[in-house]
C-alpha positions as CSV (number, residue, x, y, z in Angstrom):
1,M,-51.8,-6.6,22.7
2,V,-53.6,-8.8,25.1
3,S,-56.3,-8.0,27.6
4,V,-55.7,-9.7,30.9
5,V,-58.2,-9.9,34.0
6,S,-56.6,-10.3,37.3
7,A,-57.4,-9.8,41.2
8,D,-55.8,-6.7,42.7
9,Q,-53.7,-8.0,45.4
10,R,-54.7,-5.1,47.8
11,T,-58.5,-4.8,47.3
12,G,-59.4,-8.3,45.8
13,R,-61.4,-6.7,43.0
14,L,-61.0,-7.7,39.4
15,V,-58.9,-5.5,37.3
16,R,-58.5,-5.6,33.5
17,S,-55.0,-4.5,32.2
18,V,-53.5,-4.6,28.6
19,V,-50.2,-6.3,28.1
20,V,-48.0,-5.6,24.9
21,V,-46.7,-8.8,23.8
22,T,-43.5,-8.7,21.5
23,T,-43.0,-11.8,19.0
24,R,-39.6,-13.1,18.8
25,R,-39.4,-11.8,15.3
26,E,-39.8,-8.5,16.3
27,A,-37.5,-8.6,19.1
28,A,-34.9,-10.2,16.6
29,G,-35.5,-7.1,14.3
30,R,-35.0,-4.6,17.1
31,V,-31.9,-6.2,18.4
32,G,-30.8,-6.3,14.6
33,Q,-31.3,-2.6,14.2
34,A,-29.5,-1.7,17.5
35,T,-26.6,-4.0,16.5
36,E,-26.4,-2.1,13.0
37,S,-26.7,1.3,14.5
38,N,-23.8,0.6,16.9
39,A,-21.6,-1.4,14.3
40,A,-18.8,0.4,12.6
41,P,-19.4,1.6,9.2
42,T,-18.5,-0.5,6.4
43,P,-15.3,0.5,4.5
44,Q,-16.2,1.9,1.2
45,P,-14.0,1.1,-1.8
46,A,-11.4,3.7,-2.9
47,P,-12.8,6.2,-5.3
48,P,-11.4,5.8,-9.0
49,V,-8.4,7.8,-9.8
50,S,-7.5,8.6,-13.4
51,S,-4.0,7.7,-14.7
52,A,-3.5,11.3,-15.4
53,A,-3.8,12.2,-11.8
54,I,-1.6,9.6,-10.5
55,A,1.0,10.6,-13.1
56,D,0.9,14.1,-11.9
57,L,1.2,13.0,-8.2
58,V,4.3,10.8,-9.1
59,E,5.8,13.7,-11.0
60,R,5.5,15.9,-7.8
61,A,6.9,13.2,-5.6
62,A,9.7,12.4,-7.8
63,A,10.7,16.1,-8.0
64,Q,10.4,16.7,-4.4
65,H,12.5,13.7,-3.2
66,S,15.0,13.6,-6.2
67,L,13.8,10.4,-7.5
68,P,13.3,9.4,-11.2
69,P,9.4,9.0,-11.9
70,A,9.9,6.0,-14.0
71,L,11.3,4.4,-10.7
72,I,8.1,5.3,-8.7
73,H,5.9,4.2,-11.5
74,S,7.6,0.7,-11.8
75,V,7.2,0.3,-8.0
76,I,3.5,1.2,-8.2
77,K,2.8,-1.1,-11.2
78,V,4.5,-4.2,-9.6
79,E,3.1,-3.5,-6.1
80,S,-0.5,-2.6,-6.7
81,N,-1.0,-2.5,-10.5
82,Y,-2.1,1.1,-9.7
83,N,-5.2,0.1,-7.5
84,P,-5.2,2.8,-4.5
85,G,-7.4,0.4,-2.6
86,A,-4.9,-2.6,-2.9
87,V,-4.5,-4.8,0.2
88,S,-2.2,-7.7,0.2
89,P,-2.3,-10.8,2.4
90,K,0.5,-9.6,4.5
91,G,-1.1,-6.2,5.3
92,A,0.3,-4.0,2.7
93,L,-2.0,-1.2,1.7
94,G,-2.4,1.2,-1.1
95,L,-0.6,2.1,-4.4
96,M,2.9,1.5,-3.1
97,Q,1.9,-1.2,-0.5
98,L,3.0,0.4,2.6
99,V,2.6,-1.7,5.8
100,P,1.2,0.3,8.7
101,S,4.4,0.7,10.5
102,T,6.1,2.1,7.4
103,A,3.3,4.3,6.7
104,R,3.4,5.6,10.3
105,R,7.2,6.1,10.0
106,F,7.0,8.2,6.9
107,G,4.0,10.3,7.8
108,V,1.1,8.7,5.9
109,S,-2.2,9.4,7.7
110,D,-4.4,7.8,5.1
111,V,-2.8,5.0,3.0
112,F,-5.7,4.7,0.7
113,D,-5.3,8.4,-0.4
114,P,-3.1,8.3,-3.6
115,A,-1.4,11.6,-2.8
116,D,-0.5,10.4,0.7
117,N,0.4,7.0,-0.1
118,I,2.8,8.0,-2.9
119,Q,4.3,10.4,-0.8
120,G,5.2,7.9,1.9
121,G,6.4,5.5,-0.8
122,A,8.6,8.1,-2.3
123,K,10.2,9.1,1.0
124,Y,11.1,5.5,1.6
125,L,12.4,4.9,-1.4
126,R,14.6,8.0,-1.2
127,Y,15.7,6.8,2.5
128,L,16.5,3.5,1.2
129,L,18.7,4.8,-1.8
130,D,20.6,7.2,0.6
131,L,21.0,4.3,3.2
132,Y,22.4,2.1,0.6
133,G,24.5,4.8,-1.2
134,G,22.5,4.9,-4.4
135,D,22.4,0.9,-5.0
136,Y,19.1,0.4,-6.6
137,P,19.0,-3.3,-6.1
138,L,19.5,-3.2,-2.4
139,A,17.3,-0.2,-1.9
140,L,14.5,-2.3,-3.9
141,A,15.3,-5.6,-2.0
142,A,14.9,-3.5,1.3
143,Y,11.5,-2.0,0.0
144,N,10.3,-5.7,-0.7
145,A,11.8,-7.8,2.3
146,G,12.7,-5.2,4.7
147,E,16.0,-3.4,5.7
148,G,16.6,-6.2,8.3
149,A,16.7,-9.0,5.7
150,V,19.5,-6.9,3.5
151,A,21.4,-6.4,6.7
152,K,21.1,-10.1,7.6
153,Y,22.7,-11.2,4.1
154,G,24.7,-8.1,3.4
155,T,23.2,-8.1,0.0
156,V,19.9,-8.9,-1.8
157,P,18.3,-11.7,0.2
158,P,18.2,-15.1,-1.5
159,Y,14.2,-15.0,-1.3
160,P,12.5,-16.1,-4.3
161,E,9.9,-13.5,-4.1
162,T,12.5,-10.7,-3.4
163,Q,14.4,-11.9,-6.5
164,N,11.6,-12.0,-8.7
165,Y,10.4,-8.6,-7.4
166,L,13.6,-7.0,-8.5
167,K,13.1,-8.6,-12.1
168,L,9.7,-7.3,-12.3
169,V,10.6,-3.8,-11.4
170,A,13.6,-4.1,-13.8
171,R,11.0,-5.2,-16.6
172,Q,8.9,-2.1,-15.9
173,L,11.9,0.3,-15.9
174,R,12.9,-1.1,-19.4
175,E,9.5,-0.8,-20.9
176,A,9.6,3.0,-19.5
177,A,13.0,3.5,-21.2
178,P,13.3,1.2,-24.3
179,A,16.7,2.3,-25.1
180,V,18.4,-0.2,-22.8
181,V,22.2,-0.3,-22.7
182,E,23.0,-4.2,-23.9
183,K,26.6,-4.2,-22.6
184,P,27.2,-1.4,-20.1
185,Q,30.8,-0.3,-19.1
186,P,31.7,-1.1,-15.6
187,Q,32.1,2.5,-14.6
188,I,28.2,3.2,-15.3
189,A,27.2,0.1,-13.4
190,A,26.8,2.2,-9.9
191,A,24.0,4.7,-9.7
192,P,24.9,8.1,-8.2
193,A,23.7,8.6,-4.4
194,R,21.3,11.2,-5.4
195,P,19.8,11.6,-8.8
196,D,18.3,14.7,-9.8
197,D,14.6,14.6,-11.0
198,T,15.8,14.6,-14.7
199,T,17.5,11.1,-14.1
200,H,16.4,8.3,-15.9
201,V,16.9,4.8,-14.4
202,Q,17.3,1.6,-16.6
203,A,17.4,-1.9,-15.8
204,V,20.4,-3.7,-17.6
205,V,22.1,-6.9,-17.5
206,G,25.8,-7.0,-17.7
207,E,28.2,-9.3,-19.4
208,D,28.6,-11.3,-16.1
209,G,24.6,-11.8,-16.1
210,A,24.1,-9.5,-13.1
211,L,21.1,-7.2,-12.7
212,R,22.2,-3.5,-12.5
213,Y,20.3,-0.3,-12.3
214,V,22.0,2.4,-14.6
215,S,21.2,6.3,-14.0
216,Q,21.7,8.2,-17.2
């Protein structure tokens, strides 16, 4: 505060007044406080979720959508390595790496909530398997590259990322079901359109070197 003596413009008398002076540092501090109070809250990292809790959510979603639990686990492992707060450079989110448009499409309100995310991812996998008549490679290729890419090529797109994605999921399925059929017969190469919740999916390589997903 500063005491100032000045003449009153109406009476001409000297009048003493006190002026409050704010320093630049104080002003900056007040602006900073106002900015902080108006700013959006900083997103918090997703709380840790036990592997047992995720396994239970997977079992429920698998039973509800007639999917093999190993398939959902394999997709989660490859997509996010079981990180509920995962965010990809392309904007895919959560355990099953759903992009916002897919999340909305399948009713996911919180992509970072494990239960919500797994339900949405399972719904999408079920939709794709039905769309492609139970063809696991096409369904997984569409999950990775989009339905438009599969429609464009009429098969698994020749994208290195998508080709590698199928191999990674196949590896996870093999680890989930060690008893892999080494030389499958042609009649078992195609998976049924709607496997029940006890179906086991195996990734196998046929005599022609082609990667197939076999339901048993």
